[in-house]
C-alpha positions as CSV (number, residue, x, y, z in Angstrom):
1,M,46.7,-1.6,-48.7
2,R,45.1,0.2,-45.7
3,S,45.4,0.0,-41.9
4,S,42.3,-0.6,-39.8
5,N,43.2,1.7,-36.9
6,I,46.2,4.0,-36.5
7,L,47.3,6.3,-33.7
8,L,49.0,9.7,-33.8
9,F,50.2,10.8,-30.4
10,N,52.0,13.9,-29.1
11,M,52.3,15.6,-25.7
12,S,51.1,19.0,-26.9
13,A,48.2,19.8,-29.2
14,G,50.2,22.8,-30.6
15,H,47.0,24.8,-30.9
16,N,44.0,26.0,-28.9
17,P,42.2,22.7,-27.9
18,S,39.0,24.6,-27.5
19,D,39.0,25.5,-31.2
20,L,38.2,22.3,-33.1
21,S,35.8,23.8,-35.6
22,P,36.0,22.6,-39.3
23,G,38.3,25.6,-40.1
24,S,40.8,24.7,-37.3
25,N,44.3,23.9,-38.5
26,T,44.2,20.7,-36.4
27,W,42.1,18.9,-38.9
28,Q,45.1,18.5,-41.1
29,V,45.3,15.1,-39.4
30,K,42.1,14.0,-41.2
31,N,44.4,13.3,-44.2
32,Y,45.4,10.1,-42.3
33,E,42.0,8.8,-43.3
34,E,43.6,8.2,-46.7
35,I,45.6,5.3,-45.2
36,A,43.4,4.1,-42.3
37,D,39.8,3.3,-41.5
38,T,39.9,5.0,-38.1
39,V,42.4,7.6,-37.0
40,Y,42.9,8.2,-33.3
41,V,44.8,11.4,-32.4
42,L,46.0,11.5,-28.8
43,F,47.2,14.7,-27.2
44,L,48.6,13.6,-23.9
45,G,49.0,17.0,-22.3
46,A,46.0,18.9,-23.8
47,K,42.9,19.7,-21.8
48,G,39.7,20.9,-23.3
49,N,36.0,21.3,-22.7
50,K,35.5,17.9,-24.4
51,K,37.6,14.8,-23.9
52,I,36.6,13.3,-27.3
53,I,36.0,15.2,-30.5
54,R,34.9,13.3,-33.6
55,N,35.1,14.4,-37.2
56,G,34.3,11.7,-39.7
57,R,36.7,8.8,-39.2
58,T,39.1,10.9,-37.1
59,I,38.8,11.0,-33.4
60,I,40.8,13.5,-31.2
61,L,41.4,12.5,-27.6
62,L,42.4,15.2,-25.1
63,A,44.0,13.1,-22.3
64,G,45.5,16.0,-20.2
65,K,44.5,16.5,-16.6
66,G,45.9,20.1,-16.4
67,K,49.2,19.4,-14.8
68,T,52.2,18.8,-17.2
69,S,54.2,16.6,-14.9
70,S,51.3,14.3,-14.1
71,D,50.4,14.0,-17.8
72,F,53.9,13.2,-18.6
73,F,54.3,10.4,-16.1
74,R,50.9,8.9,-17.0
75,A,51.7,8.9,-20.7
76,P,53.0,5.2,-21.1
77,W,49.9,3.8,-19.4
78,V,47.5,6.0,-21.4
79,I,49.1,5.1,-24.8
80,H,49.4,1.4,-23.9
81,K,45.7,1.2,-22.8
82,L,44.5,2.8,-26.0
83,V,46.7,0.6,-28.2
84,K,45.4,-2.6,-26.5
85,R,41.8,-1.5,-26.4
86,K,41.6,-0.4,-30.1
87,K,44.0,-3.1,-31.4
88,I,46.3,-0.5,-33.0
89,K,49.1,-1.9,-35.0
90,L,50.6,1.3,-36.3
91,A,51.4,4.6,-34.5
92,F,53.0,7.9,-35.5
93,T,54.6,10.5,-33.3
94,Y,56.3,13.9,-33.6
95,E,58.0,13.6,-30.2
96,Q,61.8,13.3,-30.7
97,V,63.0,13.5,-27.1
98,F,60.6,11.5,-24.9
99,T,59.2,8.8,-27.2
100,W,61.3,6.2,-25.5
101,W,59.3,6.9,-22.3
102,F,55.9,7.3,-23.9
103,I,56.0,3.9,-25.7
104,L,57.8,2.0,-23.0
105,F,54.9,-0.4,-22.4
106,V,53.8,-0.5,-26.1
107,K,57.3,-1.6,-27.0
108,M,57.5,-4.3,-24.4
109,M,53.9,-5.7,-24.5
110,T,52.4,-5.1,-27.9
111,K,53.3,-5.6,-31.6
112,C,52.4,-2.0,-32.5
113,R,55.0,-0.4,-34.7
114,V,55.8,3.2,-33.7
115,I,57.1,5.6,-36.4
116,L,58.8,8.9,-35.8
117,V,57.9,11.9,-38.0
118,P,60.5,14.5,-37.1
119,L,59.1,18.0,-37.7
120,T,61.9,19.9,-36.0
121,L,65.5,20.1,-37.0
122,P,67.3,20.0,-33.6
123,P,70.8,21.3,-34.6
124,V,69.1,24.4,-36.1
125,M,66.9,25.0,-33.0
126,Y,69.9,24.5,-30.7
127,K,71.8,27.2,-32.6
128,I,68.9,29.7,-32.7
129,T,67.6,29.3,-29.1
130,K,70.8,28.3,-27.3
131,R,68.6,25.8,-25.4
132,S,67.1,22.3,-25.7
133,L,63.8,21.4,-27.4
134,S,62.4,20.5,-24.1
135,I,63.5,23.8,-22.6
136,F,64.3,22.5,-19.1
137,L,67.0,19.9,-20.0
138,P,70.6,20.6,-20.8
139,I,71.2,20.0,-24.5
140,W,73.7,17.2,-23.9
141,V,71.2,15.3,-21.8
142,E,68.5,15.8,-24.4
143,K,70.8,14.4,-27.1
144,I,71.1,11.2,-25.1
145,L,67.3,11.0,-24.7
146,R,66.8,11.6,-28.4
147,R,69.2,8.8,-29.1
148,M,67.2,6.5,-26.8
149,S,64.0,7.4,-28.6
150,S,65.6,6.7,-32.0
151,F,66.4,3.2,-30.8
152,F,62.9,2.6,-29.6
153,V,61.0,3.5,-32.8
154,R,60.6,1.1,-35.7
155,S,61.4,3.6,-38.4
156,V,61.7,7.3,-39.2
157,I,59.8,8.8,-42.1
158,F,60.3,12.0,-43.9
159,P,59.3,13.4,-47.3
160,R,61.5,13.5,-50.3
161,M,61.4,17.3,-50.4
162,M,62.8,18.2,-47.0
163,G,66.1,19.9,-47.7
164,D,68.5,19.9,-44.8
165,Y,66.4,17.3,-42.9
166,K,67.8,14.5,-45.1
167,T,71.4,15.6,-44.4
168,W,70.8,15.6,-40.7
169,L,69.0,12.3,-40.6
170,M,71.7,10.6,-42.7
171,S,74.4,11.9,-40.4
172,D,72.8,10.0,-37.4
173,R,74.1,6.5,-37.1
174,V,70.8,5.1,-35.8
175,F,68.4,7.2,-37.9
176,R,70.0,6.4,-41.2
177,K,69.3,2.7,-40.7
178,K,65.7,3.4,-40.0
179,I,64.9,6.0,-42.6
180,V,61.9,5.5,-44.9
181,M,61.7,8.2,-47.5
182,L,58.1,9.0,-48.8
183,D,57.0,11.1,-51.7
184,T,54.5,12.9,-49.5
185,V,53.6,12.8,-45.8
186,V,50.4,13.8,-44.1
187,E,52.1,16.7,-42.2
188,E,52.8,18.4,-45.5
189,V,49.2,18.3,-46.8
190,P,46.8,20.9,-45.5
191,S,43.3,20.0,-44.2
192,P,40.6,19.0,-46.8
193,F,38.7,22.1,-45.6
194,F,41.7,24.4,-46.5
195,L,42.1,23.0,-50.0
196,K,38.5,23.7,-50.8
197,A,38.5,27.1,-49.2
198,I,41.5,28.4,-51.1
199,D,39.9,27.5,-54.4
200,E,36.8,29.5,-53.4
201,Q,39.0,32.4,-52.2
202,R,40.7,32.8,-55.6
203,T,37.3,33.6,-57.2
204,K,36.4,36.4,-54.7
205,P,37.0,40.1,-55.5
206,V,39.7,41.7,-53.4
207,Q,39.6,45.4,-52.5
208,K,43.2,46.8,-52.6
209,D,44.4,50.0,-51.1
210,N,47.7,51.9,-51.7
211,K,49.6,49.9,-49.1
212,Y,52.0,47.0,-49.6
213,H,50.7,44.3,-47.3
214,L,53.1,41.7,-45.9
215,L,52.1,38.5,-44.2
216,C,53.8,36.3,-41.6
217,I,52.1,33.3,-39.9
218,S,53.9,31.9,-36.9
219,R,53.7,31.2,-33.2
220,L,55.1,34.1,-31.3
221,R,58.2,32.5,-30.0
222,K,61.8,33.9,-30.2
223,E,63.1,30.8,-32.0
224,K,60.7,31.4,-34.9
225,L,62.9,34.5,-35.6
226,I,59.9,36.9,-35.6
227,G,62.4,39.5,-34.3
228,D,64.2,39.3,-37.7
229,V,60.9,39.9,-39.5
230,L,60.2,43.0,-37.4
231,K,63.7,44.3,-38.1
232,C,63.1,43.7,-41.7
233,M,60.0,45.8,-41.4
234,Q,61.8,48.6,-39.7
235,Y,64.2,48.7,-42.7
236,L,61.4,48.7,-45.2
237,V,59.4,51.6,-43.6
238,K,62.5,53.8,-43.6
239,T,62.5,53.3,-47.3
240,N,58.8,53.4,-47.9
241,P,56.1,54.1,-45.3
242,N,53.4,52.3,-47.3
243,F,54.3,48.9,-45.9
244,V,52.0,47.1,-43.4
245,L,53.0,43.8,-41.7
246,H,50.3,41.4,-40.6
247,I,51.4,38.7,-38.1
248,L,49.0,35.9,-37.4
249,G,49.6,33.7,-34.4
250,E,49.9,33.6,-30.6
251,G,52.7,32.5,-28.4
252,E,54.5,32.8,-25.1
253,D,56.7,35.7,-26.3
254,K,54.0,38.0,-27.4
255,D,54.8,40.7,-24.7
256,Y,58.5,40.5,-25.8
257,F,57.5,41.2,-29.4
258,N,55.1,44.0,-28.5
259,Q,58.0,45.7,-26.6
260,L,60.4,45.1,-29.6
261,I,57.9,46.7,-31.9
262,K,57.9,49.8,-29.7
263,E,61.7,49.9,-29.5
264,L,61.9,49.7,-33.3
265,G,59.4,52.5,-33.7
266,I,57.1,50.5,-36.0
267,E,53.9,50.4,-34.0
268,D,52.0,52.1,-36.8
269,Y,53.1,49.5,-39.4
270,V,52.6,46.2,-37.6
271,R,49.4,44.4,-36.7
272,L,49.4,41.5,-34.4
273,H,46.1,39.6,-35.1
274,G,46.6,36.7,-32.7
275,Y,45.5,33.2,-33.2
276,M,43.1,32.6,-36.2
277,P,41.5,29.5,-37.6
278,L,42.0,28.8,-41.3
279,T,38.6,30.3,-42.1
280,D,39.9,33.8,-41.1
281,I,43.5,33.3,-42.3
282,I,42.7,32.6,-46.0
283,P,41.4,36.1,-46.9
284,F,44.9,37.4,-46.0
285,Y,46.4,35.4,-48.8
286,S,44.4,37.6,-51.3
287,L,45.0,40.8,-49.4
288,C,48.8,40.5,-48.9
289,D,51.5,41.1,-51.6
290,V,54.3,39.1,-50.1
291,Y,54.8,36.3,-47.5
292,V,57.8,36.9,-45.3
293,S,59.2,33.9,-43.5
294,A,62.2,33.7,-41.2
295,M,61.4,30.2,-40.0
296,T,58.1,28.4,-40.5
297,G,56.6,25.1,-41.5
298,S,53.1,24.2,-42.6
299,A,52.0,27.8,-43.0
300,L,54.5,28.3,-45.9
301,R,53.1,25.2,-47.6
302,E,49.6,26.6,-47.3
303,V,50.8,29.9,-48.8
304,A,52.5,28.0,-51.6
305,L,49.3,26.1,-52.5
306,F,47.4,29.4,-52.7
307,G,50.1,31.0,-54.7
308,M,51.9,33.9,-53.0
309,P,55.3,35.4,-53.6
310,V,57.6,34.3,-50.7
311,V,60.8,35.8,-49.3
312,A,62.5,33.6,-46.7
313,Y,65.7,32.6,-45.1
314,E,67.3,29.8,-47.1
315,M,67.6,27.3,-44.2
316,D,66.0,24.3,-42.5
317,W,63.6,22.4,-44.8
318,L,63.3,25.2,-47.3
319,K,66.9,24.7,-48.4
320,G,66.8,22.1,-51.2
321,T,63.0,22.1,-51.3
322,F,62.5,25.5,-53.0
323,T,64.6,27.0,-55.8
324,R,65.9,30.5,-55.3
325,G,64.7,32.9,-58.0
326,I,62.2,30.4,-59.4
327,N,59.5,29.7,-56.8
328,Y,60.7,32.0,-54.0
329,L,63.4,34.5,-53.1
330,G,65.8,32.9,-50.6
331,V,68.3,34.9,-48.7
332,E,71.2,34.2,-46.3
333,P,69.9,33.2,-42.9
334,Y,69.8,36.0,-40.2
335,N,70.3,38.8,-42.9
336,Y,67.1,40.7,-42.3
337,Q,68.3,43.6,-44.4
338,M,68.5,41.2,-47.4
339,L,64.9,40.0,-46.6
340,A,63.8,43.6,-46.9
341,R,65.6,44.2,-50.2
342,E,64.0,41.1,-51.7
343,V,60.6,42.3,-50.5
344,M,61.2,45.6,-52.3
345,N,62.3,43.7,-55.5
346,I,58.9,41.9,-55.5
347,V,56.7,44.9,-54.9
348,N,58.6,46.9,-57.5
349,D,58.5,44.2,-60.2
350,P,55.0,42.9,-61.0
351,K,56.4,40.4,-63.6
352,L,58.7,38.9,-60.9
353,A,55.8,38.7,-58.5
354,E,53.5,36.9,-61.0
355,S,56.3,34.5,-61.9
356,L,56.9,33.6,-58.2
357,R,53.2,33.3,-57.6
358,T,52.7,30.9,-60.5
359,N,55.8,28.7,-59.8
360,I,55.3,28.3,-56.1
361,R,51.7,27.2,-56.6
362,K,52.8,24.7,-59.2
363,L,55.4,23.4,-56.7
364,G,52.7,23.0,-54.0
365,E,50.2,21.2,-56.2
366,E,52.8,18.8,-57.4
367,N,54.2,17.9,-54.0
368,W,51.6,18.5,-51.3
369,S,48.4,16.9,-52.6
370,P,46.3,14.4,-50.6
371,L,45.9,12.3,-53.8
372,E,49.4,11.0,-53.4
373,L,49.2,9.9,-49.7
374,S,47.8,6.4,-50.1
375,E,50.5,5.3,-52.5
376,S,53.2,7.1,-50.6
377,Y,52.5,5.3,-47.3
378,Q,52.5,1.8,-48.8
379,K,56.2,1.6,-47.7
380,V,55.2,1.7,-44.0
381,L,51.8,0.0,-44.2
382,C,53.1,-3.3,-45.6
C-alpha cells in the first residue's frame, strides 16, 4: 500500500537552504518516495533563492519570509492551505514543542493524519544544555506545550533500534498510547546519492600519512558536546602528537569552540572544515582512522554504513542500538579521558579496528536500508 501525497513539515531546514545539490544531506527525504507518489517537504522558517526545489517526486518548499516570529504565526495557515490544495491525507513532523499550533487548522478542518517523528530526546538535552529545546521558553512551560502537541498528533513513530528513546516514550502517559514501532524509518536511511557514493569511495585508493586522523561530524553547538571531543583531543596529543582531528560542520557556537581550541593549546591538531555537502564528506571516511562521537545522529549512521571504527558516549539512541566491544567502543557519558583511551586502543590494535569496521558496517546494512522502508511503513499507511 502507498500514499498518493504526503507532507513532511518542520520550522527549520536544519541546513543551508541555498545548498540543495544532489550531494546535499537534505535529500535524505527522497526516501519517502518509497511510500508515496509525491513527497512535499515544507520548511516553514527557511528562506532561499528559490521557493520551490524539485528532485524527482520530492518537492521542497521554502516558505520562510525572513522573520522567525512572522513565519511562526503564519505556520497554521500555510500548512492548512497546502494540505487542502494537494489533498494530503498523511503528514510527518519532527517538531515536538509547537506541533499543536502548526496543525491547529489541519486538526480542526481536515482528515489529514499527523505523525510525530521525535528526533531529539528532551530529558537528555535539558540535562546537557540546562535550557529548553526552543531556547527562549522555560523548561516547565515547554513541557506543557510538548504535552499539548502529543495530544494533537495521531501517532508517534520510532524505529525498533533507538535505545533510550523507547524508555522515554513508554514513560509518557500520552505517547505510550500512540506509539507505532517500525523496523526502519526514513530518518535513519541516508540519501540514495550517499549509498551509491560510499560504494564508489571504497574502491578508490587512499594516500595515508604517518598521522592518526580522527573524524567528528556535528553542528557546532555546545549541546552536541563538541567541547568533550576537543578535551579528548588535548588528552591524546599529550600522549602522542601524531593525532589530527577533523571537525565537519557549522553552528552558532563556532567562535566559542575556536576560543576553546586556543585555550586547550591544540590549534595545530584540530581542523574546522565548516559545512560540507556529502560529496565532500565521503572522502574523509577513507582518510580517517576513528570516528569520535560525543552526541550525534544521522552522521553516525552514515559512518556505520561505510564501515569506520567508532568511539562514542554510550547514551541517547546509541545505548541499546550498538553493542559495546562488538560494533563500537562505548564509554561512560562525559568521560572524555575514557574517549581518548579507547581511541588509543583502536589505533594501537589493527585487529580490533578491523573487527569494529566489519561489524558496524554489518549493523548498518541490516538496519538502515531503503529496501525495508515500504514494508516498515505499512503500519501507518493503512
